[in-house]
C-alpha positions as CSV (number, residue, x, y, z in Angstrom):
1,M,-8.8,14.6,-25.5
2,R,-8.0,11.1,-26.5
3,H,-4.4,11.9,-27.0
4,L,-3.9,13.8,-23.7
5,P,-2.1,10.9,-21.9
6,T,0.3,10.6,-24.8
7,I,1.0,14.3,-24.8
8,L,1.6,14.3,-21.0
9,L,4.0,11.3,-21.5
10,I,6.0,13.4,-24.0
11,L,5.9,16.4,-21.7
12,S,7.2,14.4,-18.7
13,F,10.7,14.3,-20.2
14,P,11.2,18.1,-20.3
15,A,9.6,18.3,-16.9
16,G,12.1,15.8,-15.6
17,I,15.0,17.7,-17.1
18,V,13.8,21.0,-15.5
19,G,13.3,19.2,-12.2
20,Y,16.8,17.7,-12.4
21,T,18.5,21.1,-13.2
22,V,16.6,22.9,-10.5
23,A,17.6,20.3,-7.9
24,V,21.3,20.4,-9.1
25,N,21.3,24.2,-8.8
26,V,19.8,24.1,-5.3
27,L,22.3,21.4,-4.2
28,E,25.3,23.3,-5.6
29,T,24.3,26.4,-3.5
30,I,24.3,24.3,-0.3
31,G,27.8,23.8,1.1
32,L,28.1,20.0,1.1
33,P,31.1,18.1,2.4
34,A,33.4,16.8,-0.4
35,D,33.0,13.1,0.5
36,T,29.2,13.1,0.2
37,R,28.9,15.8,-2.5
38,S,29.3,13.6,-5.5
39,F,26.8,11.0,-4.1
40,V,24.2,13.7,-3.2
41,I,24.6,15.7,-6.5
42,L,23.9,12.5,-8.5
43,F,21.1,10.7,-6.7
44,V,19.0,13.5,-5.1
45,P,18.3,15.3,-8.4
46,L,17.4,12.0,-10.1
47,F,14.9,11.3,-7.3
48,F,13.5,14.8,-7.6
49,A,13.2,14.6,-11.4
50,G,11.3,11.3,-11.0
51,L,8.9,12.9,-8.5
52,V,8.3,15.7,-11.0
53,M,7.7,13.3,-13.9
54,V,5.1,11.1,-12.0
55,P,2.0,13.3,-12.4
56,F,2.7,13.4,-16.1
57,L,3.1,9.6,-16.4
58,I,0.1,8.5,-14.4
59,P,-2.6,9.1,-17.1
60,Y,-0.6,7.1,-19.7
61,I,0.0,4.2,-17.3
62,D,-3.7,4.3,-16.2
63,R,-4.9,4.1,-19.9
64,K,-2.6,1.1,-20.6
65,A,-3.8,-0.6,-17.4
66,K,-7.4,-0.1,-18.3
67,A,-6.8,-1.5,-21.8
68,D,-5.0,-4.6,-20.4
69,L,-7.8,-5.1,-17.9
70,A,-10.4,-5.0,-20.7
71,A,-8.4,-7.5,-22.8
72,Y,-8.2,-9.8,-19.8
73,R,-11.9,-9.6,-19.1
74,A,-12.7,-10.3,-22.7
75,T,-10.7,-13.6,-22.6
76,Q,-12.6,-14.8,-19.5
77,A,-15.6,-17.0,-20.3
78,N,-18.5,-15.6,-18.1
79,P,-16.8,-15.5,-14.7
80,T,-20.2,-15.0,-12.8
81,T,-21.2,-18.6,-13.4
82,E,-18.1,-19.9,-11.7
83,R,-18.7,-17.9,-8.5
84,D,-22.4,-18.6,-8.2
85,G,-22.1,-22.4,-8.1
86,P,-20.3,-24.6,-5.6
87,T,-16.5,-24.7,-6.2
88,S,-16.2,-28.4,-5.4
89,D,-18.2,-31.4,-4.3
90,D,-16.8,-31.1,-0.8
91,D,-18.8,-28.0,-0.1
92,E,-22.1,-29.9,0.1
93,S,-20.8,-32.8,2.3
94,P,-21.1,-32.6,6.1
95,A,-18.0,-31.9,8.2
96,A,-16.1,-34.9,9.6
97,P,-16.7,-35.4,13.4
98,V,-14.0,-34.1,15.7
99,S,-12.7,-36.6,18.3
100,A,-12.2,-35.4,21.8
101,G,-9.0,-37.4,22.4
102,P,-7.1,-40.5,21.4
103,D,-9.1,-43.7,20.8
104,T,-8.7,-46.3,23.5
C-alpha cells in the first residue's frame, strides 16, 4: 500500500468533477434570483468540489509532510544536547536587586 496516497491524489480530480457537477445540478434546480445566480453557480460548486477532494488529498499531503520532517530532523545536529544545557551565561547569575523607588 505504498502507492495508496498517490492513487488517492489521482482519484481526487474525478471526485472533484463529480462533486462540482452534482452541486451545479442542485443549484440549477433551486430558483435563484438572476443577480446572484451567476455568482452562486460559479463559487458554491467550486467550494463543494474542494470539500469533496480534501479526504483524497490528505494522505498525500501527510506523506510529503512526514518526509520533509524527517529530512529536517536529519539535518539537525543532535538537538537534545542544546536543550539539556543552559542556553546562556545569564541563566546561572543571580537576578539584579529591584529598587523600591527612586534613589535620593
